[in-house]
All heavy atoms as an XYZ file, in Angstrom:
827
protein
N       9.865      4.269     20.728
C      10.118      3.278     19.703
C      10.892      2.126     20.305
O      11.596      2.298     21.294
C      10.896      3.898     18.551
C      10.058      4.806     17.675
S      10.995      5.459     16.313
C      12.011      6.617     17.174
N      10.758      0.973     19.662
C      11.421     -0.244     20.143
C      12.093     -0.951     18.978
O      11.619     -0.915     17.838
C      10.409     -1.209     20.760
C       9.609     -0.642     21.905
C      10.414     -0.606     23.180
C       9.529     -0.354     24.371
N       9.655      0.937     24.949
N      13.205     -1.631     19.290
C      13.878     -2.507     18.346
C      13.416     -3.925     18.637
O      13.634     -4.435     19.736
C      15.398     -2.415     18.505
C      16.220     -3.423     17.701
C      16.088     -3.149     16.205
C      17.677     -3.390     18.122
N      12.748     -4.553     17.672
C      12.297     -5.930     17.812
C      13.270     -6.802     17.029
O      13.498     -6.579     15.843
C      10.858     -6.118     17.279
C      10.425     -7.573     17.391
C       9.901     -5.208     18.043
N      13.852     -7.789     17.709
C      14.814     -8.699     17.101
C      14.275    -10.109     17.205
O      13.880    -10.553     18.277
C      16.174     -8.622     17.825
O      16.649     -7.276     17.783
C      17.205     -9.531     17.166
N      14.269    -10.799     16.062
C      13.848    -12.199     16.028
C      15.021    -13.042     15.562
O      15.659    -12.719     14.557
C      12.663    -12.382     15.082
N      15.342    -14.107     16.293
C      16.332    -15.101     15.868
C      15.551    -16.350     15.490
O      14.911    -16.966     16.345
C      17.311    -15.424     16.995
C      18.369    -14.387     17.290
C      19.179    -14.786     18.512
C      19.288    -14.204     16.104
N      15.582    -16.700     14.200
C      14.745    -17.804     13.712
C      15.537    -18.701     12.784
O      16.585    -18.320     12.249
C      13.498    -17.275     12.972
C      12.631    -16.434     13.897
C      13.875    -16.488     11.730
N      15.007    -19.895     12.565
C      15.594    -20.795     11.572
C      15.376    -20.200     10.185
O      14.357    -19.529      9.950
C      14.942    -22.172     11.665
C      15.252    -22.872     12.965
C      14.507    -24.194     13.059
N      14.675    -24.753     14.382
C      15.461    -25.795     14.646
N      16.101    -26.394     13.668
N      15.583    -26.231     15.868
N      16.298    -20.437      9.253
C      16.193    -19.819      7.929
C      14.860    -20.070      7.217
O      14.348    -19.182      6.537
C      17.365    -20.431      7.163
C      18.384    -20.699      8.237
C      17.574    -21.138      9.428
N      14.281    -21.253      7.380
C      13.027    -21.530      6.670
C      11.845    -20.728      7.206
O      10.793    -20.672      6.581
C      12.707    -23.031      6.703
C      12.271    -23.537      8.041
N      13.178    -23.980      8.993
C      11.049    -23.648      8.587
C      12.494    -24.350     10.065
N      11.214    -24.165      9.851
N      11.997    -20.069      8.349
C      10.916    -19.297      8.943
C      10.890    -17.841      8.463
O      10.000    -17.086      8.840
C      11.020    -19.335     10.460
N      11.832    -17.450      7.619
C      11.939    -16.062      7.174
C      10.657    -15.568      6.514
O      10.171    -14.483      6.827
C      13.120    -15.884      6.218
C      13.256    -14.501      5.577
C      13.462    -13.435      6.638
C      14.390    -14.503      4.566
N      10.089    -16.336      5.609
C       8.895    -15.877      4.901
C       7.746    -15.594      5.853
O       7.011    -14.620      5.684
C       8.471    -16.895      3.841
C       9.421    -16.901      2.655
O      10.103    -15.885      2.434
O       9.475    -17.928      1.954
N       7.572    -16.431      6.859
C       6.506    -16.214      7.831
C       6.694    -14.928      8.606
O       5.736    -14.185      8.853
N       7.921    -14.633      9.011
C       8.194    -13.406      9.758
C       7.994    -12.187      8.856
O       7.404    -11.184      9.270
C       9.616    -13.429     10.359
C       9.947    -12.103     11.030
C       9.755    -14.583     11.340
N       8.426    -12.282      7.605
C       8.227    -11.165      6.675
C       6.748    -10.906      6.439
O       6.312     -9.753      6.402
C       8.939    -11.435      5.356
C      10.446    -11.287      5.491
C      11.171    -11.542      4.209
N      10.649    -10.692      3.148
C      10.933    -10.860      1.873
N      11.705    -11.853      1.491
N      10.457    -10.052      0.968
N       5.953    -11.956      6.287
C       4.507    -11.787      6.111
C       3.889    -11.120      7.343
O       3.019    -10.260      7.224
C       3.830    -13.128      5.845
C       3.953    -13.589      4.407
C       3.012    -14.746      4.130
N       3.260    -15.894      5.000
C       4.123    -16.866      4.742
N       4.831    -16.846      3.639
N       4.274    -17.876      5.579
N       4.337    -11.525      8.524
C       3.823    -10.931      9.761
C       4.110     -9.432      9.798
O       3.246     -8.633     10.161
C       4.444    -11.626     10.970
N       5.306     -9.048      9.426
C       5.670     -7.629      9.408
C       4.859     -6.859      8.369
O       4.363     -5.761      8.638
C       7.167     -7.464      9.136
S       8.227     -8.030     10.472
N       4.703     -7.436      7.192
C       3.962     -6.756      6.126
C       2.505     -6.531      6.501
O       1.910     -5.525      6.129
C       4.067     -7.556      4.832
C       5.457     -7.484      4.228
C       5.680     -8.486      3.107
O       4.741     -9.249      2.770
O       6.795     -8.501      2.559
N       1.890     -7.462      7.240
C       0.489     -7.294      7.664
C       0.300     -6.049      8.518
O      -0.776     -5.467      8.534
C       0.023     -8.518      8.444
C      -0.376     -9.651      7.581
C      -1.112    -10.712      8.382
N      -1.192    -11.910      7.586
C      -0.362    -12.934      7.656
N       0.626    -12.922      8.534
N      -0.492    -13.976      6.878
N       1.335     -5.666      9.246
C       1.250     -4.491     10.113
C       1.918     -3.274      9.477
O       2.190     -2.287     10.148
C       1.893     -4.789     11.463
C       1.199     -5.864     12.289
C       1.993     -6.195     13.528
C      -0.210     -5.429     12.654
N       2.209     -3.349      8.176
C       2.855     -2.270      7.430
C       4.244     -1.940      7.977
O       4.696     -0.809      7.896
C       1.968     -1.023      7.387
N       4.913     -2.947      8.526
C       6.308     -2.804      8.947
C       7.141     -3.330      7.785
O       7.285     -4.533      7.609
C       6.592     -3.610     10.242
C       8.057     -3.538     10.607
C       5.724     -3.106     11.377
N       7.642     -2.426      6.962
C       8.286     -2.848      5.721
C       9.808     -2.778      5.782
O      10.485     -3.437      5.003
C       7.770     -1.997      4.560
C       6.247     -2.016      4.394
C       5.831     -1.081      3.275
C       5.740     -3.420      4.152
N      10.365     -1.997      6.679
C      11.814     -1.892      6.787
C      12.352     -2.851      7.829
O      11.873     -2.883      8.959
N      13.318     -3.661      7.426
C      13.932     -4.589      8.364
C      15.341     -4.912      7.901
O      15.670     -4.741      6.727
C      13.098     -5.862      8.513
C      12.957     -6.673      7.253
S      11.792     -8.030      7.406
C      10.258     -7.149      7.347
N      16.146     -5.362      8.828
C      17.493     -5.821      8.531
C      17.540     -7.317      8.806
O      17.091     -7.765      9.862
C      18.533     -5.102      9.414
O      18.436     -3.698      9.181
C      19.940     -5.580      9.113
N      18.073     -8.079      7.846
C      18.156     -9.532      7.986
C      19.618     -9.931      7.862
O      20.279     -9.589      6.888
C      17.318    -10.232      6.901
C      15.867     -9.761      6.998
C      17.422    -11.744      7.028
C      15.012    -10.147      5.820
N      20.121    -10.645      8.879
C      21.518    -11.067      8.905
C      21.598    -12.570      9.142
O      20.813    -13.116      9.919
C      22.276    -10.378     10.039
O      22.102     -8.994     10.000
N      22.558    -13.205      8.496
C      22.836    -14.611      8.783
C      23.786    -14.663      9.969
O      24.816    -14.001      9.973
C      23.472    -15.291      7.575
C      22.543    -15.393      6.386
C      23.186    -16.067      5.185
O      24.349    -16.512      5.270
O      22.517    -16.144      4.152
N      23.412    -15.438     10.988
C      24.229    -15.551     12.192
C      24.345    -17.022     12.576
O      23.666    -17.885     12.028
C      23.627    -14.750     13.378
C      23.598    -13.265     13.065
C      22.241    -15.247     13.735
N      25.207    -17.308     13.514
C      25.333    -18.641     14.108
C      25.115    -18.499     15.600
O      25.659    -17.596     16.223
C      26.710    -19.232     13.847
C      27.057    -19.307     12.387
C      27.201    -20.712     11.987
N      27.492    -20.777     10.558
C      26.985    -21.684      9.787
N      26.185    -22.593     10.279
N      27.263    -21.726      8.512
N      24.297    -19.385     16.152
C      24.050    -19.352     17.593
C      24.610    -20.609     18.229
O      24.679    -21.663     17.601
C      22.544    -19.200     17.918
C      22.003    -17.885     17.396
C      21.748    -20.353     17.383
N      25.019    -20.482     19.472
C      25.575    -21.617     20.197
C      24.448    -22.375     20.868
O      23.704    -21.814     21.671
C      26.574    -21.132     21.241
C      27.209    -22.251     21.989
N      26.700    -22.712     23.173
C      28.284    -23.017     21.704
C      27.452    -23.707     23.601
N      28.417    -23.910     22.720
N      24.289    -23.633     20.521
C      23.285    -24.498     21.137
C      23.980    -25.768     21.597
O      24.257    -26.658     20.803
C      22.171    -24.851     20.150
C      21.265    -23.699     19.802
C      20.109    -24.119     18.900
O      20.017    -25.304     18.527
O      19.317    -23.242     18.566
N      24.286    -25.837     22.864
C      24.949    -27.018     23.403
C      24.029    -28.230     23.281
O      22.825    -28.146     23.491
C      25.323    -26.794     24.860
N      24.601    -29.353     22.901
C      23.839    -30.588     22.813
C      23.112    -30.783     21.498
O      22.368    -31.744     21.333
N      23.304    -29.872     20.535
C      22.647    -30.011     19.235
C      23.390    -31.063     18.407
O      24.603    -31.024     18.288
C      22.646    -28.669     18.497
C      21.858    -28.670     17.241
N      20.487    -28.593     17.237
C      22.248    -28.767     15.959
C      20.061    -28.628     15.979
N      21.109    -28.726     15.200
N      22.664    -32.029     17.855
C      23.264    -33.120     17.091
C      22.631    -33.189     15.711
O      21.414    -33.066     15.565
C      23.058    -34.477     17.814
C      23.627    -35.615     16.993
C      23.689    -34.444     19.191
N      23.465    -33.337     14.674
C      22.986    -33.535     13.313
C      23.453    -34.904     12.830
O      24.467    -35.422     13.287
C      23.536    -32.460     12.375
C      22.965    -31.095     12.603
C      23.500    -30.091     11.603
O      24.450    -30.339     10.875
N      22.885    -28.912     11.577
N      22.716    -35.466     11.894
C      23.108    -36.737     11.293
C      23.592    -36.447      9.876
O      22.880    -35.847      9.075
C      21.926    -37.731     11.276
C      22.349    -39.025     10.604
C      21.427    -37.985     12.687
N      24.836    -36.848      9.598
C      25.428    -36.634      8.280
C      25.976    -37.962      7.772
O      26.868    -38.546      8.392
C      26.543    -35.583      8.364
C      27.184    -35.282      7.051
N      26.508    -34.631      6.045
C      28.417    -35.555      6.581
C      27.318    -34.524      4.997
N      28.484    -35.077      5.306
N      25.396    -38.462      6.696
C      25.786    -39.749      6.105
C      25.756    -40.863      7.147
O      26.649    -41.696      7.227
C      27.164    -39.655      5.455
C      27.206    -38.706      4.281
C      28.560    -38.729      3.597
C      28.561    -37.783      2.424
N      29.839    -37.734      1.738
N      24.729    -40.821      7.977
C      24.543    -41.866      8.976
C      25.302    -41.678     10.272
O      25.088    -42.403     11.227
N      26.214    -40.730     10.308
C      27.002    -40.493     11.521
C      26.404    -39.318     12.300
O      26.040    -38.299     11.718
C      28.447    -40.191     11.160
N      26.306    -39.472     13.611
C      25.822    -38.389     14.467
C      26.991    -37.460     14.795
O      28.031    -37.904     15.265
C      25.221    -38.967     15.738
C      23.963    -39.792     15.460
C      23.440    -40.505     16.695
N      23.169    -39.634     17.816
C      22.013    -38.988     18.028
N      21.025    -39.142     17.175
N      21.847    -38.224     19.078
N      26.794    -36.178     14.529
C      27.853    -35.197     14.722
C      27.341    -34.106     15.666
O      26.267    -33.542     15.442
C      28.261    -34.557     13.380
C      28.732    -35.639     12.407
C      29.328    -33.496     13.583
C      28.911    -35.137     10.996
N      28.101    -33.832     16.710
C      27.742    -32.753     17.637
C      28.061    -31.415     16.978
O      29.184    -31.192     16.515
C      28.512    -32.897     18.938
N      27.067    -30.560     16.893
C      27.223    -29.243     16.290
C      26.777    -28.223     17.322
O      25.638    -28.263     17.785
C      26.359    -29.110     15.015
C      26.507    -27.724     14.411
C      26.705    -30.185     14.017
N      27.672    -27.319     17.702
C      27.262    -26.342     18.701
C      27.070    -24.947     18.122
O      26.607    -24.055     18.809
C      28.225    -26.308     19.881
C      29.649    -26.019     19.482
O      29.931    -25.941     18.277
O      30.486    -25.869     20.383
N      27.391    -24.734     16.842
C      27.103    -23.468     16.172
C      26.096    -23.743     15.052
O      26.412    -24.399     14.069
C      28.371    -22.833     15.608
C      29.367    -22.357     16.649
C      30.629    -21.830     15.973
C      28.763    -21.282     17.531
N      24.888    -23.242     15.233
C      23.778    -23.566     14.351
C      23.360    -22.319     13.573
O      23.271    -21.228     14.151
C      22.588    -24.086     15.192
C      21.471    -24.575     14.303
C      23.052    -25.200     16.119
N      23.096    -22.427     12.252
C      22.708    -21.256     11.466
C      21.321    -20.740     11.843
O      20.387    -21.519     12.035
C      22.734    -21.751     10.023
C      22.586    -23.220     10.110
C      23.171    -23.636     11.419
N      21.217    -19.437     11.959
C      19.947    -18.764     12.231
C      19.923    -17.456     11.442
O      20.943    -16.993     10.944
C      19.788    -18.439     13.719
C      19.648    -19.637     14.616
C      18.298    -20.299     14.449
N      18.122    -21.395     15.366
C      18.337    -22.672     15.063
N      18.750    -22.991     13.869
N      18.141    -23.619     15.942
N      18.767    -16.843     11.364
C      18.629    -15.507     10.800
C      18.251    -14.548     11.916
O      17.402    -14.865     12.754
C      17.550    -15.474      9.713
C      17.840    -16.268      8.457
C      16.662    -16.183      7.499
C      19.110    -15.792      7.783
N      18.880    -13.390     11.918
C      18.518    -12.319     12.849
C      17.748    -11.283     12.031
O      18.270    -10.736     11.058
C      19.743    -11.665     13.465
C      19.359    -10.448     14.325
C      20.554     -9.739     14.860
N      21.143    -10.602     15.886
C      22.412    -10.543     16.251
N      23.226     -9.686     15.672
N      22.864    -11.332     17.190
N      16.505    -11.060     12.431
C      15.644    -10.104     11.744
C      15.375     -8.977     12.727
O      14.878     -9.211     13.832
C      14.328    -10.771     11.310
C      14.643    -11.993     10.442
C      13.437     -9.775     10.570
C      13.481    -12.926     10.259
N      15.725     -7.747     12.330
C      15.582     -6.605     13.217
C      14.740     -5.529     12.547
O      14.903     -5.270     11.352
C      16.947     -6.020     13.572
C      17.836     -6.973     14.336
C      19.206     -6.405     14.584
O      19.839     -5.913     13.635
O      19.642     -6.445     15.754
N      13.859     -4.929     13.326
C      13.062     -3.813     12.831
C      12.738     -2.873     13.982
O      12.624     -3.303     15.129
C      11.773     -4.305     12.135
O      11.129     -3.206     11.523
C      10.840     -5.000     13.097
N      12.628     -1.598     13.684
C      12.258     -0.598     14.668
C      10.799     -0.233     14.434
O      10.404      0.077     13.308
C      13.148      0.660     14.554
C      12.684      1.743     15.521
C      14.597      0.307     14.808
N       9.997     -0.307     15.507
C       8.563     -0.014     15.390
C       8.132      0.913     16.523
O       8.803      1.018     17.555
C       7.704     -1.301     15.420
C       8.027     -2.189     14.244
C       7.880     -2.056     16.716
N       6.992      1.575     16.317
C       6.405      2.399     17.372
C       5.956      1.511     18.519
O       5.602      0.341     18.322
C       5.215      3.189     16.831
C       5.652      4.337     15.928
O       6.727      4.911     16.183
O       4.919      4.641     14.971
N       5.916      2.081     19.703
C       5.552      1.339     20.907
C       4.195      0.643     20.780
O       4.016     -0.470     21.266
C       5.526      2.268     22.126
C       6.914      2.773     22.500
O       7.911      2.146     22.084
O       6.992      3.794     23.207
N       3.242      1.290     20.123
C       1.899      0.724     20.044
C       1.812     -0.494     19.125
O       0.822     -1.215     19.149
C       0.879      1.786     19.622
C       1.183      2.388     18.267
O       2.367      2.419     17.880
O       0.235      2.834     17.596
N       2.842     -0.763     18.330
C       2.836     -1.922     17.426
C       3.557     -3.143     17.989
O       3.435     -4.237     17.444
C       3.498     -1.572     16.091
C       2.688     -0.809     15.074
C       3.526     -0.552     13.828
C       1.430     -1.558     14.710
N       4.305     -2.969     19.055
C       5.190     -4.029     19.539
C       4.429     -5.318     19.845
O       4.772     -6.387     19.343
C       6.006     -3.565     20.767
C       6.761     -4.726     21.385
C       6.959     -2.461     20.368
N       3.413     -5.249     20.676
C       2.697     -6.471     21.075
C       2.019     -7.144     19.888
O       2.031     -8.368     19.769
C       1.675     -6.174     22.178
C       2.308     -5.897     23.524
C       3.188     -7.047     24.018
O       2.802     -8.221     23.866
O       4.263     -6.766     24.568
N       1.410     -6.346     19.006
C       0.765     -6.942     17.817
C       1.792     -7.601     16.916
O       1.552     -8.665     16.358
C      -0.031     -5.893     17.054
C      -1.263     -5.441     17.818
C      -2.152     -4.561     17.004
N      -1.377     -3.536     16.280
C      -1.914     -2.532     15.641
N      -3.206     -2.384     15.599
N      -1.163     -1.650     15.032
N       2.978     -6.971     16.772
C       4.026     -7.565     15.940
C       4.518     -8.872     16.542
O       4.693     -9.862     15.829
C       5.189     -6.579     15.762
C       6.351     -7.072     14.910
C       5.876     -7.416     13.499
C       7.458     -6.042     14.859
N       4.720     -8.908     17.845
C       5.164    -10.136     18.510
C       4.160    -11.256     18.272
O       4.531    -12.384     17.920
C       5.376     -9.890     20.018
C       6.614     -9.029     20.238
C       5.497    -11.208     20.777
C       6.771     -8.549     21.667
N       2.876    -10.967     18.438
C       1.852    -11.995     18.233
C       1.802    -12.451     16.780
O       1.653    -13.643     16.495
C       0.485    -11.494     18.693
C       0.384    -11.358     20.194
C       0.779    -12.633     20.924
O       0.330    -13.731     20.545
O       1.556    -12.537     21.898
N       1.944    -11.525     15.837
C       1.944    -11.892     14.415
C       3.145    -12.779     14.083
O       3.013    -13.761     13.362
C       1.965    -10.647     13.526
C       0.647     -9.958     13.391
C      -0.302    -10.757     12.514
O       0.075    -11.321     11.497
N      -1.542    -10.807     12.934
N       4.314    -12.436     14.608
C       5.512    -13.244     14.346
C       5.326    -14.637     14.929
O       5.581    -15.639     14.260
C       6.776    -12.565     14.921
C       7.104    -11.306     14.119
C       7.956    -13.537     14.907
C       8.214    -10.458     14.722
N       4.867    -14.714     16.171
C       4.663    -16.027     16.801
C       3.669    -16.865     16.007
O       3.871    -18.056     15.813
C       4.178    -15.861     18.237
C       5.260    -15.330     19.155
C       4.841    -15.332     20.595
N       4.704    -16.724     21.030
C       3.805    -17.130     21.907
N       2.950    -16.291     22.432
N       3.764    -18.395     22.258
N       2.605    -16.257     15.534
C       1.592    -16.993     14.776
C       2.144    -17.485     13.441
O       1.759    -18.556     12.960
C       0.370    -16.107     14.544
N       3.061    -16.724     12.837
C       3.588    -17.086     11.527
C       4.821    -17.974     11.587
O       5.271    -18.461     10.558
C       3.888    -15.826     10.716
C       2.641    -15.252     10.123
O       2.195    -15.680      9.074
N       2.024    -14.319     10.824
N       5.372    -18.211     12.771
C       6.507    -19.121     12.879
C       6.060    -20.568     12.756
O       6.863    -21.441     12.444
C       7.245    -18.923     14.205
C       8.191    -17.744     14.268
C       8.817    -17.628     15.645
C       9.262    -17.836     13.210
N       4.797    -20.832     13.001
C       4.310    -22.205     12.914
C       5.014    -23.082     13.928
O       5.090    -22.751     15.098
N       5.575    -24.202     13.462
C       6.246    -25.117     14.385
C       7.725    -24.788     14.559
O       8.437    -25.476     15.270
C       6.082    -26.567     13.915
C       6.716    -26.803     12.558
O       7.125    -25.829     11.898
O       6.794    -27.974     12.150
N       8.212    -23.742     13.910
C       9.619    -23.361     14.028
C       9.859    -22.693     15.380
O       9.009    -21.966     15.881
C      10.012    -22.400     12.907
N      11.009    -22.951     15.959
C      11.338    -22.277     17.201
C      12.084    -20.990     16.887
O      12.482    -20.743     15.759
C      12.160    -23.175     18.122
C      13.517    -23.530     17.528
O      13.690    -23.342     16.311
O      14.381    -23.991     18.266
N      12.254    -20.158     17.873
C      12.954    -18.901     17.677
C      12.969    -18.119     18.968
O      12.445    -18.567     19.987
N      13.583    -16.966     18.923
C      13.641    -16.073     20.079
C      13.277    -14.676     19.615
O      13.651    -14.259     18.514
C      15.034    -16.031     20.677
C      15.460    -17.287     21.368
C      16.867    -17.145     21.930
O      17.659    -16.337     21.476
N      17.161    -17.944     22.945
N      12.566    -13.962     20.468
C      12.224    -12.565     20.205
C      12.740    -11.726     21.357
O      12.621    -12.127     22.517
C      10.712    -12.378     20.095
C      10.029    -13.023     18.903
C       8.521    -12.909     19.035
C      10.495    -12.393     17.620
N      13.300    -10.578     21.036
C      13.687     -9.640     22.085
C      13.241     -8.244     21.670
O      13.122     -7.940     20.485
C      15.199     -9.672     22.342
O      15.906     -9.243     21.204
N      12.980     -7.416     22.667
C      12.519     -6.049     22.435
C      13.367     -5.128     23.295
O      13.524     -5.357     24.494
C      11.027     -5.898     22.801
C      10.566     -4.463     22.587
C      10.174     -6.879     22.011
N      13.930     -4.094     22.659
C      14.771     -3.134     23.364
C      14.336     -1.718     23.029
O      13.930     -1.463     21.892
C      16.235     -3.309     22.950
C      16.835     -4.559     23.526
C      18.265     -4.743     23.064
N      18.280     -6.082     22.481
C      18.825     -6.400     21.338
N      19.424     -5.509     20.621
N      18.781     -7.621     20.893
N      14.458     -0.798     23.971
C      14.095      0.599     23.680
C      15.099      1.240     22.719
O      16.276      0.890     22.706
C      14.140      1.280     25.044
C      14.969      0.398     25.909
C      14.869     -0.991     25.363
N      14.592      2.152     21.907
C      15.425      2.914     20.976
C      15.263      4.386     21.339
O      14.150      4.909     21.353
C      14.990      2.666     19.510
C      15.736      3.581     18.559
C      15.193      1.208     19.140
N      16.370      5.051     21.627
C      16.316      6.453     22.013
C      16.185      7.386     20.817
O      15.510      8.400     20.886
C      17.562      6.836     22.808
C      17.634      6.121     24.141
O      16.564      5.845     24.712
O      18.749      5.834     24.599
N      16.849      7.046     19.716
C      16.849      7.946     18.567
C      17.002      7.149     17.284
O      17.816      6.223     17.213
C      18.009      8.953     18.674
C      18.243      9.857     17.474
C      17.092     10.847     17.323
C      19.566     10.585     17.597
N      16.219      7.521     16.291
C      16.406      7.016     14.933
C      16.612      8.240     14.066
O      15.823      9.186     14.122
C      15.180      6.212     14.440
C      15.373      5.799     12.997
C      14.948      5.009     15.324
N      17.669      8.234     13.261
C      18.005      9.367     12.405
C      18.275      8.857     10.999
O      19.112      7.974     10.803
C      19.250     10.085     12.939
C      19.850     11.158     12.041
C      18.943     12.376     11.988
C      21.234     11.534     12.542
N      17.537      9.381     10.031
C      17.813      9.059      8.618
C      18.869     10.059      8.157
O      18.603     11.258      8.045
C      16.541      9.153      7.779
C      16.762      8.686      6.344
C      15.489      8.733      5.531
N      14.403      7.996      6.141
C      14.162      6.693      5.930
N      14.938      6.006      5.127
N      13.135      6.113      6.512
N      20.070      9.572      7.909
C      21.223     10.423      7.639
C      21.007     11.291      6.402
O      21.270     12.493      6.414
C      22.507      9.569      7.492
C      23.683     10.433      7.086
C      22.784      8.834      8.791
N      20.514     10.693      5.338
C      20.385     11.417      4.067
C      19.470     12.623      4.178
O      19.765     13.699      3.650
C      19.874     10.462      2.981
C      19.764     11.077      1.599
C      19.329     10.054      0.550
N      18.175      9.261      0.920
C      16.897      9.657      0.786
N      16.626     10.844      0.300
N      15.911      8.859      1.153
N      18.334     12.493      4.879
C      17.333     13.559      4.916
C      17.315     14.341      6.229
O      16.702     15.400      6.309
C      15.923     12.980      4.705
O      15.634     12.079      5.772
C      15.829     12.279      3.361
N      17.920     13.780      7.287
C      17.898     14.438      8.584
C      16.638     14.151      9.381
O      16.467     14.690     10.471
N      15.728     13.327      8.851
C      14.501     12.987      9.577
C      14.854     12.265     10.867
O      15.797     11.488     10.904
C      13.606     12.097      8.727
C      13.058     12.788      7.496
C      12.390     11.798      6.559
O      13.076     10.859      6.103
O      11.189     11.977      6.303
N      14.041     12.502     11.885
C      14.270     11.876     13.195
C      12.997     11.217     13.700
O      11.901     11.579     13.308
C      14.711     12.935     14.222
C      16.074     13.479     13.961
C      16.388     14.609     14.939
N      17.753     15.046     14.771
C      18.717     14.801     15.637
N      18.458     14.160     16.752
N      19.939     15.227     15.407
N      13.189     10.264     14.620
C      12.061      9.627     15.287
C      11.170      8.853     14.332
O      11.650      8.172     13.422
N       9.867      9.004     14.519
C       8.887      8.261     13.732
C       9.038      8.517     12.231
O       8.877      7.621     11.410
C       7.467      8.609     14.190
C       6.411      7.942     13.372
N       6.131      6.596     13.501
C       5.601      8.421     12.403
C       5.182      6.281     12.642
N       4.834      7.365     11.967
N       9.357      9.745     11.855
C       9.508     10.081     10.439
C      10.658      9.328      9.782
O      10.644      9.078      8.582
C       9.727     11.579     10.257
C       8.507     12.388     10.673
O       7.383     11.843     10.600
O       8.679     13.549     11.084
N      11.664      8.963     10.558
C      12.825      8.246     10.022
C      12.565      6.758      9.883
O      13.268      6.069      9.152
C      14.045      8.467     10.907
N      11.546      6.257     10.563
C      11.220      4.845     10.493
C      10.343      4.646      9.293
O      10.419      3.851      8.484
C      10.493      4.368     11.767
C      10.064      2.914     11.638
C      11.373      4.538     12.971
């Protein structure tokens, strides 16, 4: 199993959720985070302001190994013109505490 993490702009959330739903990946964790982007500038009331902490969403889901590449392609296709980052990490164990299910059954 793998943990797939996407860091995307907030407006891209619906596209990523649709991508996951197409592959029957229904469980995910979504967190509001701030990322450091040096040189990022916003215009506020006509004034240019340097902003180095930019709002993003972190979307995390655990999927079987055979779904990883298809999920990555679906997410990329649904991001449209939005930028983002994807990372994939191995998961050694998933345990559903309430039922004791492990591995694939817990996902």
